C-alpha positions as CSV (number, residue, x, y, z in Angstrom):
1,X,-23.1,-16.4,-8.7
2,X,-19.5,-15.3,-8.4
3,X,-18.4,-11.7,-8.7
4,X,-17.1,-12.3,-12.2
5,X,-20.2,-14.0,-13.5
6,X,-23.3,-12.5,-15.0
7,X,-24.5,-10.6,-18.1
8,X,-21.9,-8.4,-19.7
9,X,-19.4,-9.0,-16.9
10,X,-21.0,-6.6,-14.3
11,X,-17.9,-7.0,-12.0
12,X,-15.6,-5.8,-14.7
13,X,-17.9,-2.8,-15.4
14,X,-18.0,-1.9,-11.7
15,X,-14.3,-2.0,-11.4
16,X,-13.9,0.5,-14.2
17,X,-16.7,2.8,-12.9
18,X,-15.5,2.7,-9.3
19,X,-11.9,3.3,-10.3
20,X,-12.9,6.4,-12.2
21,X,-14.9,7.6,-9.2
22,X,-12.0,7.2,-6.8
23,X,-9.7,9.0,-9.2
24,X,-12.2,11.8,-9.5
25,X,-12.5,12.0,-5.7
26,X,-8.7,12.3,-5.4
27,X,-8.6,15.0,-8.0
28,X,-11.4,17.0,-6.5
29,X,-10.1,16.7,-2.9
30,X,-6.6,17.7,-4.1
31,X,-7.9,20.7,-5.9
32,X,-9.9,21.8,-2.8
33,X,-6.7,22.0,-0.8
34,X,-4.3,23.2,-3.5
35,X,-2.7,19.8,-4.3
36,X,-2.2,18.4,-7.8
37,X,-3.7,14.9,-8.1
38,X,-0.5,13.7,-9.8
39,X,1.1,14.1,-6.3
40,X,-1.1,11.3,-5.0
41,X,-0.5,7.7,-6.1
42,X,-3.6,5.4,-6.0
43,X,-2.7,2.0,-4.8
44,X,-5.5,-0.3,-5.9
45,X,-5.8,-3.0,-3.2
46,X,-6.6,-6.2,-4.9
47,X,-6.3,-8.7,-2.0
48,X,-8.8,-11.6,-2.3
49,X,-9.9,-10.5,-5.7
50,X,-9.1,-12.5,-8.8
51,X,-6.7,-11.7,-11.5
52,X,-9.4,-10.8,-14.0
53,X,-10.5,-7.9,-11.7
54,X,-6.9,-6.7,-11.7
55,X,-6.9,-7.0,-15.5
56,X,-10.0,-4.8,-15.7
57,X,-8.2,-2.1,-13.6
58,X,-5.2,-2.5,-15.8
59,X,-7.3,-1.9,-18.9
60,X,-8.6,1.3,-17.3
61,X,-5.0,2.5,-16.9
62,X,-4.3,1.6,-13.3
63,X,-0.7,0.4,-12.8
64,X,-0.1,0.4,-9.0
65,X,-1.6,-2.4,-6.9
66,X,-1.4,-3.6,-3.3
67,X,-1.6,-7.1,-1.9
68,X,-1.6,-8.2,1.7
69,X,-0.2,-11.7,1.4
70,X,3.0,-12.8,-0.4
71,X,1.5,-16.2,-1.3
72,X,-1.6,-14.7,-2.8
73,X,0.4,-12.2,-4.8
74,X,2.7,-15.0,-6.1
75,X,-0.3,-16.7,-7.6
76,X,-1.7,-13.6,-9.2
77,X,0.9,-11.2,-10.3
78,X,4.0,-12.8,-12.0
79,X,2.1,-13.2,-15.3
80,X,0.6,-9.8,-15.1
81,X,3.9,-8.2,-14.4
82,X,5.4,-9.9,-17.4
83,X,2.6,-8.6,-19.6
84,X,2.6,-5.1,-18.0
85,X,6.3,-4.1,-17.3
86,X,5.2,-0.8,-15.8
87,X,3.0,-2.5,-13.2
88,X,4.1,-1.6,-9.6
89,X,3.2,-4.0,-6.8
90,X,3.1,-2.9,-3.1
91,X,3.1,-5.3,-0.1
92,X,0.7,-3.7,2.4
93,X,0.2,-6.6,4.8
94,X,2.5,-8.0,7.5
95,X,5.6,-9.7,6.3
96,X,7.0,-12.8,8.0
97,X,10.7,-13.2,7.9
98,X,10.4,-16.7,6.2
99,X,8.6,-14.9,3.3
100,X,11.3,-12.2,2.8
101,X,13.0,-13.9,-0.2
102,X,9.7,-14.2,-2.2
103,X,8.7,-10.7,-1.2
104,X,11.9,-9.1,-2.3
105,X,11.7,-11.0,-5.6
106,X,8.1,-10.0,-6.4
107,X,7.2,-6.7,-4.8
108,X,8.5,-3.2,-5.9
109,X,7.6,-1.6,-2.6
110,X,7.3,-3.1,0.9
111,X,5.1,-0.8,3.0
112,X,5.2,-2.8,6.2
113,X,8.7,-2.6,7.6
114,X,7.7,-2.8,11.2
115,X,10.5,-4.3,13.3
116,X,14.3,-4.7,13.6
117,X,14.3,-8.4,12.8
118,X,12.5,-7.8,9.5
119,X,14.9,-5.0,8.6
120,X,17.8,-7.4,9.1
121,X,16.2,-10.1,7.0
122,X,15.4,-7.6,4.2
123,X,18.9,-6.2,4.1
124,X,20.4,-9.7,3.9
125,X,18.1,-10.8,1.1
126,X,18.6,-7.5,-0.9
127,X,22.3,-8.0,-0.6
128,X,22.0,-11.6,-1.9
129,X,19.6,-10.9,-4.7
130,X,20.6,-7.5,-5.8
131,X,17.0,-6.5,-5.9
132,X,16.1,-3.4,-3.8
133,X,12.4,-2.7,-3.4
134,X,11.6,0.6,-1.7
135,X,10.6,0.3,1.9
136,X,8.2,2.3,4.1
137,X,8.3,2.1,7.8
138,X,4.9,1.2,9.3
139,X,4.3,3.5,12.2
140,X,1.9,2.5,15.0
141,X,0.5,6.0,15.4
142,X,-2.1,4.9,18.0
143,X,0.5,3.0,20.0
144,X,-1.9,0.0,20.1
145,X,-0.3,-3.0,21.8
146,X,-2.0,-5.5,19.5
147,X,-0.9,-3.8,16.3
148,X,2.4,-4.0,14.4
149,X,4.5,-1.0,13.7
150,X,7.2,1.2,15.2
151,X,6.0,3.6,18.0
152,X,6.3,7.2,17.0
153,X,9.0,8.0,19.5
154,X,11.2,5.2,18.1
155,X,10.9,5.9,14.4
156,X,13.9,8.3,14.0
157,X,16.3,5.8,15.6
158,X,14.8,2.9,13.7
159,X,15.1,4.8,10.4
160,X,18.8,5.7,11.1
161,X,19.6,2.0,11.8
162,X,17.8,0.9,8.7
163,X,19.6,3.4,6.5
164,X,23.0,3.8,8.1
165,X,23.8,0.3,9.3
166,X,21.7,-1.9,7.0
167,X,21.6,0.3,3.9
168,X,17.9,-0.3,3.3
169,X,16.2,2.0,0.8
170,X,13.7,3.5,3.2
171,X,11.7,6.2,1.3
172,X,8.6,6.9,3.5
173,X,6.2,6.1,6.3
174,X,2.9,4.2,6.4
175,X,0.1,4.0,9.1
176,X,-3.2,2.4,9.8
177,X,-5.1,4.6,12.4
178,X,-7.1,2.9,15.2
179,X,-10.5,2.0,14.0
180,X,-12.3,3.8,16.8
181,X,-10.4,7.2,16.5
182,X,-10.6,10.1,14.1
183,X,-8.0,9.4,11.4
184,X,-7.2,13.0,10.8
185,X,-4.9,13.4,13.9
186,X,-3.0,10.2,12.9
187,X,-2.6,11.4,9.4
188,X,-1.3,14.8,10.6
189,X,1.1,13.0,12.9
190,X,2.5,10.8,10.1
191,X,2.8,13.7,7.7
192,X,4.7,15.8,10.2
193,X,7.0,12.9,11.0
194,X,7.8,12.4,7.3
195,X,8.5,16.1,6.8
196,X,10.8,16.2,9.9
197,X,12.7,13.1,8.8
198,X,13.0,14.2,5.2
199,X,11.0,11.2,3.8
200,X,9.1,11.8,0.6
201,X,6.5,9.1,0.7
202,X,3.5,9.1,3.0
203,X,1.1,6.1,2.7
204,X,-2.1,6.6,4.6
205,X,-5.8,6.5,3.9
206,X,-8.1,3.6,2.7
207,X,-11.5,3.4,1.2
208,X,-13.3,5.1,4.0
209,X,-11.0,8.0,4.6
210,X,-8.7,8.5,1.7
211,X,-10.1,12.0,1.0
212,X,-9.0,13.0,4.5
213,X,-5.6,11.5,3.9
214,X,-5.2,13.5,0.7
215,X,-6.0,16.7,2.6
216,X,-3.3,15.9,5.1
217,X,-0.6,15.2,2.5
218,X,-0.8,11.5,1.6
219,X,1.4,10.6,-1.4
220,X,-0.1,7.1,-1.5
221,X,-3.7,6.0,-0.7
222,X,-4.5,2.3,-0.4
223,X,-8.0,1.8,-1.8
224,X,-9.6,-1.6,-2.1
225,X,-13.4,-1.9,-1.5
226,X,-14.2,1.4,-3.2
227,X,-12.6,0.0,-6.4
228,X,-13.1,-3.7,-6.3
229,X,-16.3,-4.0,-4.2
230,X,-16.6,-6.1,-1.1
231,X,-14.1,-8.9,-0.7
232,X,-15.3,-12.3,-2.0
233,X,-15.3,-14.9,0.7
234,X,-15.7,-18.6,0.2
235,X,-19.1,-20.1,1.0
236,X,-19.3,-21.7,4.5
């Protein structure tokens, strides 16, 4: 049985129920630390989930979604964006330079600006197309050699180059903490960097730690499993 099969569409019901639960958690966490829940944008991460799951979230009022892969998003979102003009789509996965044209055309926010070559390619495509999705710099807060992102010590210079030389619309920072470390210290670091650099958007926190991210000042939390359930994988 697939996630969308079964009596009375249980997957659809679970999306609605889980979405309400995540919204409630954001509101309650925000209230506990003096933050208005309207200051936190919930990015519903729909990667690997079908369009009908996204439609159930849309029916429940969700309008901001995240996808990891350009190709998957191209197959899922153009029709939905045509039907829901206020839908905002975020790229939250790595972006290859040969996918930049499609990414600029489809996404409203690119959260994974992680290297100079990508910045150059994005600037060139934005100049050609006239479309200017907001960009967030991905910061490698744990300085993990296997992970993408700009090291913390290099973010200020990278930001200046992106803005001053390339004219990119950089509006914030994003991070994915190391899996084996307490996320709070990484969230604190990212929030402090954003404040120091005058950047308004702070994307941090996923299904397992978004409440912590809210407490440390996240303006965007990227939540997938807690809304859509476990990712569907094809049978072996």
